[in-house]
C-alpha positions, 0 to 999 in steps of 0.5 A, a space after each residue: 619595391 617595383 618589379 619588371 617582367 621580360 618575358 622569355 621565347 618559348 618553344 612549345 612542346 620542346 622534349 627535354 630528354 636529350 641526356 637520357 635520349 638514345 641516337 635515333 631520338 636524338 637525331 629526330 630531337 636535333 632539329 628543335 634543339 638548336 631552334 631552343 638553343 637560339 632562342 635562349 641565346 637570343 633571350 640573353 642579349 634581350 636580358 642584358 637590354 631589358 637590364 639596361 633599360 630598366 636602369 634608364 629611369 633609377 639610379 641603383 646603388 647596388 646590383 645583386 644578380 642571380 647566377 651566371 645568366 643574370 650576373 653576365 646581364 648585370 656587369 655592363 650595368 654595374 660597369 656603366 653605372 659606377 655600382 657595386 656587383 653581387 653575385 649570388 650563386 643559387 646554383 652552380 655552374 648554370 652554364 655547363 651545358 652546351 658546347 656551341 661558340 655562342 655558349 662558350 663566349 657567354 660562359 667564359 663572359 659570366 665567369 669573368 664577371 662574376 670574378 669580378 664581382 664585389 661580394 659572392 653569395 653561397 650557401 655553404 663552405 662545400 659550394 664556396 670551395 667549389 667557387 674558388 676553384 671555378 675562379 671566384 675571388 675566396 675574401 669576397 664569398 660570404 655564407 647564406 643559407 637557402 632558408 626561409 626568411 623568419 624564425 623557426 616556427 612552432 606549427 603543426 598541420 594536417 595538410 595531407 591527412 585532410 588531402 588523401 583522407 588519411 587516419 589521424 595515426 598515419 605517419 606522413 613521409 614527405 618528398 618535397 620538390 622536384 620529382 627528377 632523377 636528381 632527386 633519386 625520386 625513382 628509387 624513393 617511390 619504390 623504396 616505400 613499396 615495402 613500408 609498413 601499412 601505417 606509413 604513407 610517402 607523400 610526393 609534392 612538386 612544386 609544379 601542377 601534376 594533373 591526373 595521367 602524368 606519366 612521371 607520376 604515374 611511374 612513381 605510383 606504380 613503384 610504390 604501390 598503395 604506400 604513395 600518394 601525389 599531391 598535385 597542386 602546388 601551394 602558395 609559398 606562404 603556405 609551405 610552413 603548414 605543408 612541411 609540418 603536416 609530415 612525421 619525416 621529410 627526406 632530401 635525397 639527392 644524386 652525386 653522379 649530376 656535377 657538384 651542384 648536387 653532390 655539394 648541395 649542403 644548405 643549399 636544400 630548401 626542403 632541408 631548410 623548409 623541414 628544420 624550420 618548423 621541426 620536421 626531422 630528416 633522412 637525407 643522403 649521405 653527401 659531404 655538408 648534407 651529411 654533416 650538418 644533419 647528423 652533427 645537429 641530430 635533427 635527422 640521418 644520413 644514409 647511402 641509398 633510399 632502399 636504407 630509408 625506412 630504418 632510418 625513419 623508425 629510429 627517428 620516429 622512436 625519438 620523435 620529440 628529441 628529434 623535432 627539438 634539435 630540428 629547430 634548434 638546428 635550423 635556428 643555430 645554422 640555417 636562420 636567414 635573417 641574422 646572416 643576411 641582416 650583417 650582409 646588408 650591413 656590408 653591402 651599405 658599405 659598398 655604396 657611394 652615396 654621393 652618385 644619385 643620378 640615372 644612368 645615361 
């Protein structure tokens, strides 16, 4: 394995609040927004050149590009070297925001490149149909859940009890992942304010959250004594211990921010991580997500975070049953290894083993 890293051009202190700002605020932000967008376009050109240079000294058999920017950058390499391009969709329509000519050109080029991919990897049928609507050929699509490698793991932990000095009888309800509007985080925190005293809502982000951070301060105000903020991310290898410390995991998403969120389904990382260690889930009643957890009996889907308390009580009343079904659901539907192994064999069949010269 070799890892090559290209540093991105960053505008320090950029306020990424354009969508929720009023017009006076947008006018003040506009010059910085123009600079930021310019840097994004420069980075796209730099990435394309970076990929081309990386292939000069080593012959590759196949190129796997994750999401639209990488697919646009990798397509010239695949074409010039005569090797298959695999488009791996982790996010739907990552180039949806922006109307300037260069952005529209990049978008059109990425869409053209992914339609020409030999294989397209996406998480489930709902998201596959969304890619079909965007022009991806259905015969190229393969389903690979967004899940950690390795089988379901029977584990338990006291990570959050120790972190917050909570008694062992305290129930931990975990919201892991980004603290953004798309995960309905403020509604989740507000709903916890009326929870029983022996329930604690733990909010754990993948980014560090310092004391005094305005986002977490707002969430603590909404949830009061029932909310704790886990402020430091953990290494990926420790996520099993973190998720296993919860009694119930929450997976809420909005249906008002495009198909990437409304069709979250098997793309939900927190869902897979939770079920892998036997933690049942209360989730949004969205297409794909609702059917996955309720058909397997490993969780409960609700329309609103305010309804989470009743679902949590129901799960705690049959904790061992839900735990067993969580393991079974992960094994039967979300285990990454067996599903990717078949794809490796298929990709091997695409490779031209007679071509071993580096790119010119």
